[in-house]
C-alpha positions as CSV (number, residue, x, y, z in Angstrom):
1,M,0.0,-0.1,0.1
2,E,1.4,3.4,-1.1
3,V,0.7,6.8,0.4
4,R,-0.2,9.6,-2.0
5,L,0.1,12.9,-0.6
6,S,-1.2,16.0,-2.3
7,N,1.2,18.8,-3.2
8,E,-0.3,20.8,-0.3
9,D,0.6,18.0,2.1
10,K,4.2,17.5,0.6
11,K,4.8,21.2,1.2
12,D,3.7,20.9,4.9
13,A,5.6,17.6,5.4
14,L,7.5,18.3,8.6
15,E,11.1,17.1,9.1
16,V,10.9,15.0,12.2
17,D,13.2,14.4,15.0
18,L,12.2,11.0,16.4
19,K,12.5,10.5,20.2
20,S,13.4,7.3,21.8
21,L,9.9,5.2,22.7
22,P,9.2,2.9,25.5
23,S,9.7,-0.9,24.4
24,H,5.8,-1.3,24.0
25,L,5.6,1.4,21.2
26,K,7.4,1.7,17.9
27,Y,7.6,4.0,14.9
28,E,5.8,3.1,11.4
29,F,5.7,5.7,8.6
30,L,2.9,6.7,6.3
31,D,5.1,7.5,3.4
32,P,8.4,6.1,1.8
33,N,10.2,9.1,2.5
34,H,9.6,8.7,6.4
35,S,8.2,12.1,6.7
36,C,4.9,11.0,8.3
37,P,5.8,8.8,11.4
38,V,3.1,7.4,13.6
39,I,3.6,5.6,16.9
40,I,1.8,2.2,17.2
41,S,1.9,-0.8,19.6
42,A,5.0,-3.0,19.2
43,K,2.8,-5.9,19.9
44,L,1.1,-5.5,16.2
45,N,2.3,-7.9,13.7
46,G,2.6,-7.4,9.9
47,P,-0.9,-7.8,8.7
48,K,-2.3,-5.7,11.4
49,I,0.2,-3.1,10.9
50,E,-0.6,-2.9,7.1
51,I,-4.5,-2.8,8.1
52,L,-3.6,0.1,10.4
53,L,-1.4,2.0,8.1
54,G,-3.9,1.5,5.3
55,V,-6.7,3.1,7.4
56,L,-4.2,6.1,8.4
57,Q,-3.1,6.4,5.0
58,R,-6.6,6.7,3.4
59,D,-7.6,9.4,6.1
60,I,-4.2,11.2,6.2
61,G,-6.1,14.5,5.7
62,V,-7.3,14.2,9.5
63,I,-3.9,13.6,11.0
64,S,-2.4,16.4,12.9
65,Y,1.2,16.9,14.2
66,S,0.5,20.0,16.6
67,I,-2.5,21.4,18.2
68,D,-2.7,24.2,15.9
69,E,-3.4,21.9,13.1
70,I,-6.3,20.2,14.7
71,K,-9.5,21.7,13.2
72,G,-12.1,23.0,15.5
73,I,-10.2,23.0,18.7
74,S,-9.0,26.1,20.1
75,P,-5.3,25.8,21.2
76,S,-6.0,27.7,24.4
77,L,-8.5,25.1,25.5
78,C,-5.7,22.4,25.4
79,M,-3.3,24.5,27.2
80,R,-5.0,25.5,30.4
């Protein structure tokens, strides 16, 4: 399964600095350039990872990387 980012998404792709994760979590990526990381359970196996990534890739437009990017939620609400 391959992610197809729109030109706008490509422009907005973040350069990511991956942090160390606890042993029960791991990184997977939604694109071949490794610019769209997601954190998943380390317990997931190959087929389950593919299913999860497929859903996330299909709905990539709703994934946000910061509070400011979450549509409909005021950042001030999250920073109390």
